[in-house]
C-alpha positions as CSV (number, residue, x, y, z in Angstrom):
1,M,-27.3,-12.3,9.2
2,I,-24.3,-10.7,7.3
3,A,-21.5,-13.3,7.9
4,V,-18.2,-11.5,7.1
5,N,-15.6,-13.9,6.6
6,D,-12.0,-14.5,4.7
7,R,-10.3,-11.1,3.5
8,S,-13.0,-8.6,4.1
9,A,-13.0,-10.3,8.0
10,L,-9.5,-9.8,8.3
11,A,-9.5,-6.1,6.7
12,R,-12.3,-5.3,9.6
13,W,-9.8,-6.5,12.0
14,A,-7.5,-3.6,10.9
15,E,-9.9,-1.1,13.1
16,P,-7.8,-0.5,16.7
17,G,-9.5,-1.6,19.6
18,L,-12.2,-3.6,17.9
19,A,-10.8,-6.8,19.7
20,E,-11.4,-5.3,23.2
21,R,-15.0,-3.7,21.9
22,L,-16.2,-7.1,20.8
23,A,-15.1,-8.9,23.9
24,G,-15.2,-12.5,22.6
25,P,-16.6,-14.8,20.3
26,V,-20.3,-15.4,20.4
27,A,-22.0,-18.8,20.8
28,F,-24.5,-18.4,17.6
29,S,-26.9,-20.8,16.9
30,G,-29.4,-19.2,14.9
31,D,-29.4,-18.3,11.0
32,W,-26.0,-17.0,10.2
33,S,-26.2,-18.1,6.4
34,T,-26.0,-14.6,4.6
35,S,-28.9,-13.5,2.1
36,L,-28.8,-11.5,-1.0
37,A,-31.4,-9.4,1.0
38,D,-29.0,-8.4,3.8
39,V,-26.2,-7.6,1.7
40,R,-28.4,-5.3,0.0
41,D,-29.3,-3.5,3.5
42,E,-27.1,-0.4,3.1
43,D,-27.8,0.7,6.5
44,A,-26.8,-2.3,7.8
45,L,-23.4,-2.1,6.0
46,R,-22.9,0.9,6.9
47,A,-23.6,0.4,10.4
48,A,-20.8,-2.2,10.4
49,R,-18.3,-0.1,8.3
50,L,-18.5,-2.6,5.5
51,E,-18.6,-2.2,1.8
52,A,-19.8,-4.3,-1.1
53,T,-19.4,-2.8,-4.2
54,P,-17.6,-4.7,-7.6
55,E,-14.2,-2.6,-6.9
56,R,-14.3,-3.8,-3.4
57,P,-16.7,-7.3,-2.8
58,L,-17.9,-8.4,0.2
59,H,-16.9,-11.6,1.4
60,V,-19.5,-13.9,3.4
61,L,-20.4,-17.2,4.6
62,V,-23.3,-19.3,3.5
63,S,-24.3,-22.6,4.5
64,S,-24.7,-24.5,1.4
65,A,-24.1,-24.2,-2.2
66,D,-27.5,-23.7,-3.3
67,R,-27.3,-20.2,-0.9
68,R,-24.3,-18.3,-3.0
69,I,-25.4,-15.1,-3.7
70,R,-25.1,-14.2,-7.4
71,S,-23.7,-10.9,-7.1
72,S,-20.4,-8.6,-8.4
73,R,-20.6,-7.0,-5.2
74,V,-20.6,-10.4,-3.0
75,V,-18.1,-13.3,-2.8
76,S,-19.6,-16.4,-1.1
77,H,-17.8,-19.3,0.7
78,V,-19.8,-22.5,1.4
79,W,-19.5,-23.8,5.1
80,S,-21.7,-26.6,5.4
81,T,-20.1,-28.3,8.5
82,P,-20.9,-27.5,12.0
83,L,-19.5,-24.3,13.0
84,P,-16.8,-24.0,15.4
85,D,-17.4,-22.4,18.7
86,D,-15.4,-19.5,18.1
87,A,-16.6,-18.8,15.0
88,F,-17.6,-15.6,15.2
89,Y,-18.0,-12.3,16.8
90,Q,-20.8,-10.0,17.2
91,L,-20.0,-6.9,15.3
92,T,-23.5,-5.4,15.0
93,P,-26.8,-6.7,15.5
94,T,-26.8,-8.3,12.1
95,V,-23.3,-8.6,11.3
96,L,-21.1,-11.6,12.3
97,L,-17.4,-11.0,12.2
98,A,-15.2,-14.2,11.5
99,S,-12.9,-14.8,14.1
100,P,-9.0,-14.6,13.4
101,S,-8.7,-18.5,13.9
102,F,-12.1,-18.9,11.9
103,C,-10.6,-17.3,9.2
104,L,-7.4,-18.8,8.6
105,Q,-9.5,-22.1,8.7
106,G,-11.9,-20.8,6.0
107,M,-8.9,-19.5,4.0
108,S,-7.2,-22.5,4.6
109,A,-10.0,-24.6,3.3
110,G,-10.1,-22.6,-0.3
111,T,-6.8,-21.9,-0.9
112,G,-3.1,-23.7,-1.2
113,L,-0.7,-23.6,1.4
114,V,1.1,-20.7,0.2
115,G,-1.9,-18.7,0.6
116,A,-3.1,-20.0,3.7
117,T,0.7,-19.4,5.3
118,V,0.4,-15.9,3.8
119,S,-3.1,-15.4,5.8
120,A,-1.4,-16.7,9.1
121,M,1.7,-14.8,8.5
122,E,-1.1,-11.6,8.5
123,I,-3.0,-12.9,11.9
124,C,0.0,-13.2,13.3
125,G,1.7,-10.0,12.1
126,S,1.5,-6.4,12.8
127,Y,-0.6,-5.1,10.0
128,A,-3.9,-6.0,8.3
129,R,-4.7,-5.4,4.2
130,S,-7.2,-3.0,3.4
131,P,-8.4,-1.5,0.2
132,W,-8.8,1.5,2.4
133,A,-5.5,1.7,3.0
134,K,-2.8,4.2,1.0
135,D,0.1,1.8,1.4
136,G,-2.6,-1.3,1.0
137,F,-2.2,-2.1,4.9
138,F,-2.8,-0.6,8.0
139,E,-0.3,-1.4,11.4
140,R,-2.2,-3.2,14.4
141,P,-1.1,-5.5,17.2
142,P,-1.2,-9.1,16.3
143,L,-4.8,-10.7,16.0
144,A,-3.6,-14.2,17.7
145,D,-0.6,-15.6,19.7
146,L,1.2,-18.5,16.9
147,D,1.6,-20.7,20.0
148,E,-1.9,-20.4,20.6
149,L,-3.0,-21.0,17.1
150,R,-1.1,-23.8,16.6
151,A,-2.4,-25.3,19.9
152,H,-5.9,-24.6,18.6
153,F,-5.7,-26.2,15.0
154,E,-3.9,-29.4,17.2
155,E,-7.8,-29.7,18.9
156,T,-9.6,-28.9,15.7
157,H,-10.3,-31.7,12.9
158,S,-13.0,-30.0,10.8
159,Y,-12.7,-28.9,7.3
160,G,-9.5,-26.8,6.7
161,A,-7.8,-27.3,9.9
162,K,-5.3,-29.7,8.6
163,Q,-4.1,-27.4,5.9
164,A,-4.2,-24.2,8.8
165,R,-1.5,-26.4,10.9
166,R,0.6,-26.8,7.5
167,A,0.3,-23.0,7.2
168,L,1.1,-22.4,11.0
169,S,4.2,-24.5,10.7
170,H,5.6,-22.0,8.1
171,V,4.9,-18.9,10.1
172,T,7.6,-16.4,11.1
173,V,6.4,-14.3,13.7
174,G,6.6,-10.3,13.7
175,S,5.9,-9.5,10.2
176,R,5.0,-5.6,9.6
177,S,3.7,-5.4,6.1
178,P,2.8,-7.6,3.1
179,M,6.2,-7.5,1.2
180,E,7.9,-8.6,4.3
181,T,5.5,-11.7,4.3
182,V,6.7,-12.5,0.8
183,V,10.4,-12.0,1.2
184,V,10.3,-14.3,5.0
185,L,8.5,-16.7,3.0
186,F,10.6,-17.1,0.2
187,F,13.5,-17.4,2.0
188,T,12.2,-19.6,4.5
189,L,9.7,-22.3,2.7
190,P,11.2,-25.3,1.8
191,L,13.1,-25.8,-1.5
192,K,10.2,-28.3,-2.6
193,M,8.1,-25.6,-2.7
194,G,10.2,-23.3,-4.3
195,G,11.5,-21.3,-1.5
196,C,15.1,-21.3,0.2
197,G,14.7,-23.7,3.0
198,L,16.7,-21.3,5.2
199,P,15.7,-21.0,8.9
200,A,13.3,-18.4,10.6
201,P,15.0,-14.9,10.5
202,L,14.4,-12.2,13.3
203,L,12.6,-9.4,12.0
204,N,12.6,-5.8,12.7
205,V,15.4,-6.1,14.9
206,R,17.2,-3.2,16.5
207,L,20.6,-3.5,16.1
208,E,23.7,-1.3,17.9
209,I,25.8,0.2,15.5
210,P,29.6,1.8,15.9
211,P,30.1,5.5,16.8
212,D,31.3,6.7,13.4
213,L,28.3,5.0,11.9
214,R,25.7,7.0,14.6
215,A,27.3,10.1,13.4
216,A,26.7,9.8,9.9
217,I,23.4,8.5,10.2
218,R,22.6,10.5,13.6
219,R,20.9,7.8,15.3
220,P,22.3,5.4,17.9
221,Y,21.0,2.1,16.5
222,V,19.4,0.9,13.3
223,V,16.2,-1.2,12.6
224,V,16.6,-4.0,9.8
225,D,13.6,-6.1,8.2
226,L,15.3,-9.7,8.2
227,C,18.3,-10.7,10.3
228,W,20.2,-13.8,10.8
229,L,22.5,-12.9,13.8
230,D,24.8,-16.1,13.1
231,Q,25.3,-15.6,9.7
232,R,25.4,-11.9,9.6
233,V,23.1,-11.3,6.7
234,I,20.5,-8.8,6.7
235,L,17.8,-8.5,3.7
236,E,15.9,-5.3,3.4
237,Y,12.7,-4.8,2.0
238,D,13.0,-1.8,-0.5
239,S,9.9,-0.3,-1.5
240,Y,9.7,1.7,-4.6
241,R,7.3,4.4,-2.3
242,W,9.6,4.8,0.4
243,H,12.9,4.7,-1.3
244,S,12.6,7.3,-3.8
245,T,13.8,10.2,-3.1
246,P,17.5,11.4,-2.5
247,A,17.6,11.7,0.8
248,A,16.2,8.4,1.5
249,V,18.6,6.8,-0.6
250,D,21.5,8.4,0.7
251,S,20.5,7.6,4.3
252,D,20.1,4.0,3.4
253,S,23.6,3.7,1.2
254,T,25.3,5.0,4.0
255,R,24.1,2.8,6.8
256,N,24.2,-0.1,4.7
257,E,28.0,0.8,3.5
258,G,28.5,1.2,7.5
259,L,26.9,-2.4,8.4
260,R,28.9,-4.1,5.9
261,D,32.2,-2.4,7.3
262,E,31.0,-4.5,10.3
263,G,31.1,-7.4,8.6
264,W,27.6,-7.7,7.6
265,M,26.1,-9.1,4.2
266,V,23.2,-6.5,3.4
267,R,21.2,-6.8,0.6
268,S,18.1,-5.0,-0.7
269,V,14.9,-6.9,-1.9
270,T,12.3,-5.5,-4.8
271,S,9.3,-7.4,-6.1
272,G,11.1,-6.9,-9.2
273,I,14.3,-8.3,-7.9
274,L,12.2,-11.6,-7.1
275,K,10.5,-11.5,-10.3
276,N,13.5,-11.2,-12.4
277,D,14.9,-15.1,-13.1
278,A,19.0,-13.5,-13.1
279,M,18.5,-11.4,-9.9
280,R,16.5,-13.4,-8.0
281,R,19.3,-16.6,-8.7
282,L,22.0,-13.9,-7.6
283,L,20.5,-13.0,-4.7
284,V,19.5,-16.6,-3.4
285,S,23.0,-17.9,-4.3
286,R,24.6,-15.0,-2.3
287,V,22.5,-15.3,1.0
288,M,22.2,-19.0,1.1
289,G,26.0,-19.1,0.4
290,R,26.6,-17.6,4.1
291,F,24.8,-20.5,5.3
292,G,27.0,-22.7,3.6
293,R,24.5,-24.0,1.0
294,K,24.1,-24.1,-2.9
295,P,20.7,-23.7,-4.6
296,P,19.5,-26.5,-6.7
297,S,20.5,-25.8,-10.1
298,G,18.1,-26.0,-13.4
299,P,15.2,-25.0,-14.9
300,A,13.2,-27.3,-12.7
301,F,14.4,-25.1,-9.5
302,D,13.8,-21.8,-11.3
303,R,10.5,-22.7,-12.5
304,L,9.7,-23.5,-8.8
305,Q,10.8,-20.4,-7.4
306,T,9.2,-18.3,-10.4
307,D,6.0,-19.9,-9.3
308,L,6.4,-19.4,-5.6
309,V,7.2,-15.7,-6.1
310,R,3.8,-15.2,-8.3
311,D,1.7,-16.8,-5.8
312,L,3.3,-14.9,-2.9
313,L,3.0,-11.5,-4.7
314,S,-0.7,-12.6,-6.0
315,C,-2.3,-13.3,-2.1
């Protein structure tokens, strides 16, 4: 058996309709631990639409440390305790695919809280990171409901479950891209983790706009990435890829100026801004100021934020 888990399993869940096709988790009691012979079976990998290369290694589960696979094409994760009942779906006769909840449990066991929360946001979001996607991710419906995941891990106390519960407490539902997740978590994670400690925003919100702005941008409404309605704050992640043409820049500038005329604070966020101490500090100060808060001052908090940004962007 090839027991696919972790990042490889989440990427495989990007396939439209896969959950419906697989129906539900299987009660599997046989030998699920992957061997080197399994992952050398090119026909089995091809049938399951999987890849195991040095550039794109396959993440698999093994039942003990001595069964780790020594190969540049494979990343082994040890799971030596009993499997949860909903651990696997049967992808093909020879390939098991970790369920979204088991992916989260396994990834929570093997990473820090930031990494676990990023994975939880993806599972509850509308995207799947994939090495085959041109932009690094595909759109897809959420893999799990946040309330159901929280209830599941309240009843689960095996390896990784405690970290999964902590991660789920920081999830905001509705992210549509990896960088949206980065921005949300940067502004909402607690101050002690380097975040801004703000309440969860609304994501991908439709806002009706005044007639003059409608005429200028030729749309009756706009959809914004992150929004705090009460504070009238909008944050937009500006991708270098999608904002590289004059038309895109002009459209966004017109829209943003119109929203500012209506009393909104509209701020653009890029990975470069988050990585630049001075620009990040100014952005944080302005956004937190709308909530009547001030960020902690001094080099200690700057280091916390720098570390958080590094961790978020590397997940």
